[in-house]
N, C-alpha and C positions, 0 to 999 in steps of 0.2 A: 141650440146649445146640441145638442148631438153628432155635428161636425165636429163641435171644440172636444166633447169626449173624446170621439174620434181618434182627431189628430193628438189629444194628449195620450192617448194609448199606443200611434204607432210612431213618439216621439219614444215614447219610453222601452217602446222593443227595441227600436234602432237605437238606447245607449244603450241599448242590455244587450245590443247585439257589437255591440263600439268596444264595448267592457269585456266582456268572453272573445273576440277578439284578440283584444288586446292583451289581455290572462295566457290565451297560446300564445302567442307574440311570446310571448315578454317567459312563458316554458322553455319555448322553441329558442328563444337567444342563452336562456341559461341551462341548455344543453347543449349547442352549440361551444360556444365557452369554456365548457366544460373538458367538450371533447377536445377543443384546440389546446387549452391547458394540459390536459392528459398528452396528448402528441409533445408539445417542446419537454414536458418531464417526457419522457420516455426518451426522444432528441436528447437529451442532456446528462439522465445514467448512461445512455451507451454510452455518448462522449467522455462520459468520465470515467465507465471500465473501462475502455481504448485506455486512456491518457495512464491508466495508473497499471494498466498490464505489461504495457509499455516501460514503465518503471519498474513491476515489476524483475522484469529481461535484463534491462538495467545490471539492477541493484546482484539477482542471478550473477551475471557476465561479471563481475567486481570481485564479487565472493567467490568464486572459482579461480582468478587470477590470485587471490590472499591466498587461496585455502594454494595454489601450486606454490608460491613465493613462499609462505610457511614450511612448508616439505623443504623444498629447496636451503632452505633456513637450519633448519635438522635436522638437515645432511650435511648442510655444513660444518653444523657443533659437533653431531659426532666426528667428522672428521680431524676439523680441529681440537677433539678432544682426547685420542686415542694412543694405552698403554704406550705406545712405539715414540710416538711422539714428545708426552710430554718428560721420557723417560733421557731419550738424544737430550733433548734443548735443557733438563739436568744437571748432562754429565757433560756437555757441550758449550752452554753456554754461563752457565751457577757452576759450573769447578762440581757439581755433588757426586756423590762416590757409593757406591751401595757398603754396605757395614758389613766384616770381616766380622765371622765366629771372635776372631778376640774383641774388638773392639765393642762386641752385643753384650746385655749387664744387665741384667734377670731380677725384677723390685722383689724382694717378698713380704710379706706383712709380717 
């Protein structure tokens, strides 16, 4: 009977050791998976950051091109709307003339 008690105690100790090893292995597995997941997260965020930076640079380049184009359009607009050009078109193409003092009428109330 004494051997049965000893065998039962040994079995309980072995079972507790097996459970404690399983808990340790479970903790190690959880920590290892957390490290691996965080590593993949870092890789993903770094790749996303690079892609967004490249897209940002491309958009800045497009903006610079559009600003240059807009500046050229403003220059062209100012060229087409100069007073001398408008007066020349009015006189030559439309046959308009500057009014003389005899043709000027002053309206008073």
